[in-house]
KOLVEXSE-8757 format. One line per field, with one value per residue: residue in one letter; x, z, y of N, C-alpha, C, CB in turn. Coordinates in steps of 0.1 Angstrom, whole numbers, m for minus. Glycine has a CB too. Example, Ala and Ser with C-alpha at 12.3 -4.5 7.8 and 13.67 -1.06 7.14 Angstrom:
<recs>
type <- [a | s]
n.px <- [132 | 128]
n.pz <- [78 | 71]
n.py <- [m57 | m22]
ca.px <- [123 | 137]
ca.pz <- [78 | 71]
ca.py <- [m45 | m11]
c.px <- [132 | 129]
c.pz <- [78 | 79]
c.py <- [m33 | 0]
cb.px <- [113 | 141]
cb.pz <- [90 | 57]
cb.py <- [m45 | m6]
</recs>
This chain:
<recs>
type <- [m | n | k | r | k | a | l | i | n | e | y | k | e | r | k | r | r | g | c | v | y | l | v | t | n | i | n | n | g | k | y | l | i | g | h | s | a | n | v | q | s | e | q | n | k | f | q | f | a | c | m | t | g | t | a | f | h | p | r | l | r | k | d | w | k | e | v | g | t | q | d | f | t | l | k | v | l | e | e | l | e | q | k | p | d | q | g | q | e | a | f | m | d | d | l | k | a | l | e | q | l | w | r | a | t | l | d | p | a | q | e | y]
n.px <- [m219 | m224 | m222 | m195 | m184 | m195 | m181 | m155 | m157 | m163 | m140 | m121 | m131 | m128 | m119 | m86 | m61 | m32 | 0 | 24 | 49 | 66 | 91 | 104 | 132 | 129 | 149 | 173 | 166 | 168 | 155 | 133 | 119 | 92 | 70 | 38 | 13 | m7 | m21 | m31 | m18 | 9 | 7 | m1 | 22 | 41 | 31 | 31 | 59 | 67 | 55 | 67 | 94 | 110 | 128 | 113 | 122 | 151 | 172 | 168 | 175 | 198 | 197 | 171 | 175 | 193 | 181 | 154 | 119 | 102 | 112 | 107 | 86 | 57 | 45 | 20 | 24 | 11 | m19 | m31 | m56 | m64 | m73 | m103 | m99 | m72 | m42 | m22 | 6 | 8 | m4 | 15 | 37 | 27 | 27 | 54 | 64 | 52 | 64 | 90 | 86 | 80 | 104 | 122 | 117 | 128 | 157 | 185 | 207 | 199 | 187 | 182]
n.pz <- [m522 | m508 | m482 | m480 | m483 | m460 | m440 | m446 | m440 | m413 | m403 | m409 | m392 | m367 | m332 | m324 | m304 | m289 | m273 | m246 | m238 | m217 | m216 | m195 | m181 | m157 | m144 | m144 | m142 | m164 | m190 | m218 | m235 | m253 | m279 | m295 | m321 | m318 | m293 | m288 | m308 | m300 | m277 | m287 | m303 | m284 | m269 | m290 | m295 | m270 | m271 | m293 | m288 | m300 | m301 | m288 | m295 | m314 | m297 | m274 | m279 | m271 | m242 | m242 | m253 | m235 | m208 | m213 | m222 | m200 | m181 | m189 | m190 | m202 | m199 | m202 | m200 | m204 | m220 | m250 | m268 | m302 | m314 | m332 | m352 | m355 | m373 | m384 | m382 | m363 | m342 | m337 | m330 | m306 | m291 | m291 | m276 | m251 | m245 | m241 | m218 | m199 | m201 | m188 | m162 | m156 | m149 | m168 | m170 | m169 | m193 | m223]
n.py <- [379 | 402 | 393 | 388 | 414 | 426 | 411 | 419 | 447 | 445 | 434 | 455 | 475 | 466 | 467 | 476 | 465 | 472 | 466 | 467 | 445 | 421 | 398 | 375 | 359 | 337 | 324 | 338 | 364 | 381 | 401 | 409 | 435 | 448 | 460 | 458 | 459 | 442 | 425 | 399 | 385 | 385 | 370 | 346 | 340 | 337 | 315 | 295 | 294 | 283 | 258 | 246 | 248 | 266 | 297 | 327 | 352 | 363 | 373 | 359 | 333 | 318 | 314 | 304 | 279 | 267 | 267 | 261 | 263 | 266 | 283 | 309 | 337 | 355 | 387 | 410 | 443 | 467 | 477 | 492 | 509 | 514 | 545 | 554 | 574 | 573 | 568 | 540 | 544 | 564 | 551 | 531 | 547 | 558 | 534 | 528 | 549 | 544 | 520 | 530 | 545 | 524 | 510 | 528 | 523 | 499 | 477 | 484 | 468 | 442 | 436 | 418]
ca.px <- [m209 | m227 | m216 | m180 | m182 | m198 | m170 | m143 | m159 | m162 | m125 | m115 | m137 | m126 | m110 | m73 | m55 | m17 | 5 | 39 | 51 | 79 | 94 | 113 | 138 | 128 | 161 | 184 | 161 | 170 | 142 | 132 | 107 | 88 | 56 | 31 | 0 | m18 | m19 | m34 | m8 | 21 | 5 | m1 | 36 | 48 | 26 | 36 | 73 | 68 | 50 | 76 | 108 | 118 | 129 | 103 | 129 | 165 | 180 | 166 | 178 | 209 | 191 | 159 | 180 | 199 | 172 | 141 | 108 | 95 | 118 | 103 | 72 | 53 | 36 | 15 | 26 | 0 | m26 | m36 | m66 | m62 | m84 | m109 | m93 | m57 | m36 | m13 | 19 | 6 | m6 | 28 | 45 | 22 | 32 | 69 | 66 | 48 | 75 | 101 | 83 | 82 | 119 | 129 | 115 | 135 | 172 | 190 | 218 | 193 | 180 | 188]
ca.pz <- [m523 | m497 | m469 | m481 | m480 | m446 | m433 | m448 | m432 | m399 | m400 | m409 | m381 | m354 | m323 | m324 | m291 | m289 | m259 | m242 | m231 | m210 | m215 | m184 | m178 | m142 | m139 | m141 | m141 | m176 | m197 | m232 | m235 | m267 | m282 | m306 | m324 | m316 | m280 | m290 | m317 | m292 | m268 | m295 | m307 | m272 | m267 | m300 | m292 | m259 | m275 | m303 | m283 | m308 | m293 | m291 | m301 | m316 | m285 | m263 | m284 | m263 | m229 | m244 | m255 | m223 | m197 | m217 | m222 | m187 | m173 | m195 | m189 | m210 | m192 | m208 | m190 | m206 | m233 | m256 | m279 | m312 | m316 | m345 | m361 | m355 | m383 | m380 | m379 | m351 | m331 | m334 | m323 | m292 | m284 | m289 | m265 | m239 | m242 | m235 | m204 | m191 | m201 | m179 | m149 | m155 | m148 | m182 | m170 | m170 | m206 | m233]
ca.py <- [390 | 412 | 388 | 390 | 429 | 428 | 406 | 428 | 459 | 441 | 432 | 468 | 483 | 460 | 475 | 472 | 466 | 470 | 463 | 467 | 433 | 418 | 384 | 374 | 346 | 337 | 317 | 347 | 378 | 389 | 404 | 415 | 443 | 451 | 465 | 452 | 464 | 432 | 418 | 385 | 379 | 383 | 359 | 334 | 337 | 331 | 301 | 287 | 292 | 274 | 245 | 240 | 249 | 276 | 309 | 337 | 363 | 359 | 376 | 349 | 320 | 310 | 310 | 296 | 265 | 262 | 265 | 256 | 273 | 267 | 294 | 322 | 342 | 367 | 395 | 422 | 454 | 477 | 476 | 505 | 507 | 523 | 554 | 553 | 583 | 573 | 559 | 529 | 549 | 572 | 541 | 525 | 557 | 558 | 522 | 529 | 559 | 537 | 511 | 538 | 548 | 512 | 507 | 536 | 517 | 486 | 478 | 482 | 458 | 429 | 435 | 410]
c.px <- [m211 | m221 | m201 | m177 | m184 | m186 | m157 | m145 | m158 | m148 | m118 | m119 | m135 | m117 | m96 | m67 | m40 | m13 | 20 | 40 | 65 | 80 | 106 | 119 | 138 | 140 | 171 | 179 | 162 | 156 | 144 | 119 | 105 | 74 | 51 | 18 | m11 | m14 | m20 | m23 | 5 | 19 | 5 | 13 | 43 | 44 | 31 | 51 | 75 | 65 | 61 | 91 | 116 | 118 | 119 | 109 | 144 | 174 | 179 | 171 | 187 | 203 | 179 | 163 | 185 | 190 | 158 | 130 | 101 | 100 | 115 | 88 | 69 | 43 | 33 | 15 | 14 | m6 | m30 | m45 | m64 | m75 | m90 | m103 | m78 | m52 | m26 | 0 | 18 | 4 | 7 | 37 | 41 | 27 | 47 | 72 | 62 | 58 | 87 | 99 | 85 | 97 | 126 | 127 | 122 | 150 | 178 | 201 | 212 | 187 | 189 | 194]
c.pz <- [m512 | m484 | m469 | m477 | m466 | m437 | m434 | m440 | m417 | m395 | m399 | m397 | m368 | m345 | m322 | m310 | m292 | m274 | m258 | m234 | m226 | m210 | m206 | m183 | m163 | m136 | m135 | m140 | m153 | m183 | m211 | m231 | m250 | m267 | m294 | m308 | m322 | m304 | m282 | m299 | m309 | m283 | m275 | m300 | m296 | m269 | m277 | m298 | m281 | m263 | m285 | m299 | m291 | m300 | m298 | m298 | m303 | m304 | m274 | m266 | m275 | m250 | m231 | m246 | m242 | m212 | m200 | m216 | m209 | m179 | m179 | m193 | m198 | m201 | m200 | m198 | m191 | m220 | m237 | m268 | m289 | m314 | m330 | m356 | m362 | m365 | m377 | m375 | m365 | m339 | m327 | m327 | m308 | m284 | m281 | m277 | m251 | m235 | m236 | m221 | m195 | m190 | m191 | m164 | m146 | m155 | m162 | m182 | m172 | m184 | m215 | m244]
c.py <- [400 | 407 | 390 | 405 | 432 | 423 | 414 | 441 | 456 | 440 | 446 | 477 | 477 | 469 | 468 | 475 | 463 | 469 | 466 | 454 | 431 | 403 | 383 | 360 | 346 | 330 | 327 | 362 | 387 | 391 | 409 | 423 | 447 | 456 | 459 | 458 | 454 | 423 | 403 | 378 | 376 | 371 | 346 | 330 | 331 | 317 | 291 | 284 | 282 | 260 | 238 | 240 | 258 | 289 | 320 | 349 | 359 | 362 | 366 | 335 | 312 | 305 | 301 | 281 | 259 | 259 | 260 | 267 | 275 | 278 | 308 | 325 | 354 | 374 | 408 | 434 | 464 | 475 | 490 | 502 | 518 | 532 | 553 | 562 | 583 | 563 | 549 | 534 | 557 | 562 | 535 | 535 | 558 | 545 | 522 | 538 | 552 | 527 | 518 | 542 | 536 | 509 | 515 | 531 | 504 | 487 | 475 | 471 | 444 | 427 | 426 | 419]
cb.px <- [m210 | m242 | m220 | m175 | m190 | m211 | m167 | m142 | m173 | m170 | m119 | m118 | m151 | m119 | m117 | m64 | m62 | m10 | 2 | 43 | 47 | 79 | 98 | 107 | 153 | 115 | 166 | 194 | 167 | 181 | 134 | 132 | 109 | 90 | 56 | 30 | 0 | m19 | m29 | m47 | m4 | 25 | m9 | m10 | 42 | 46 | 10 | 34 | 80 | 59 | 37 | 75 | 114 | 112 | 143 | 97 | 128 | 170 | 177 | 151 | 184 | 221 | 187 | 152 | 190 | 209 | 170 | 138 | 98 | 96 | 133 | 107 | 69 | 47 | 42 | 1 | 39 | 6 | m38 | m24 | m80 | m59 | m80 | m124 | m98 | m53 | m28 | m11 | 24 | m6 | m16 | 35 | 43 | 7 | 28 | 75 | 57 | 34 | 80 | 104 | 68 | 74 | 125 | 123 | 100 | 131 | 176 | 196 | 225 | 183 | 178 | 179]
cb.pz <- [m537 | m496 | m468 | m494 | m489 | m442 | m438 | m463 | m435 | m396 | m411 | m422 | m384 | m355 | m309 | m335 | m281 | m295 | m254 | m234 | m241 | m196 | m230 | m171 | m184 | m138 | m149 | m152 | m129 | m185 | m188 | m243 | m226 | m276 | m283 | m304 | m339 | m329 | m270 | m297 | m328 | m284 | m261 | m308 | m312 | m260 | m267 | m314 | m289 | m248 | m282 | m316 | m284 | m322 | m295 | m278 | m293 | m328 | m280 | m260 | m298 | m260 | m221 | m257 | m266 | m218 | m189 | m209 | m232 | m180 | m172 | m210 | m174 | m224 | m178 | m215 | m192 | m204 | m232 | m260 | m273 | m326 | m313 | m344 | m358 | m341 | m393 | m390 | m390 | m351 | m337 | m347 | m329 | m292 | m293 | m302 | m267 | m242 | m255 | m244 | m203 | m198 | m215 | m180 | m146 | m167 | m138 | m187 | m157 | m159 | m212 | m239]
cb.py <- [396 | 414 | 373 | 387 | 437 | 421 | 391 | 432 | 464 | 428 | 424 | 475 | 485 | 446 | 475 | 478 | 457 | 482 | 449 | 480 | 421 | 424 | 378 | 379 | 345 | 329 | 307 | 346 | 384 | 383 | 414 | 404 | 456 | 439 | 481 | 436 | 469 | 423 | 423 | 383 | 389 | 396 | 361 | 336 | 350 | 340 | 302 | 293 | 306 | 278 | 245 | 248 | 235 | 278 | 315 | 342 | 376 | 365 | 390 | 348 | 321 | 319 | 323 | 301 | 265 | 273 | 278 | 244 | 268 | 254 | 292 | 322 | 345 | 363 | 399 | 421 | 461 | 492 | 466 | 514 | 507 | 516 | 568 | 556 | 597 | 568 | 568 | 518 | 559 | 582 | 531 | 520 | 571 | 558 | 509 | 535 | 571 | 530 | 504 | 550 | 553 | 501 | 510 | 550 | 515 | 477 | 467 | 495 | 459 | 428 | 449 | 399]
</recs>
């Protein structure tokens, strides 16, 4: 039982890394920007979508089917570590603000 509690504590105390990511269609230059509280999770989702041929995001579905997975890339634009005293909601607000800053640097006409 102590080992289980230790594992639970270790899980709760792990460092959480969020990110702002960009999925780009290299064929036509269109992009999808987003944020996530878990960098590794987004990378795994993208990799899984590429392996299975299913769209990473519903907005990408049409182009994903037409051109295939090889024409899409995932780039982590910026990572952010959750502070120990920061709640989940505040962390997500920070990620959302960071996404808005990145969005301002991109061409809105090319967004999915």
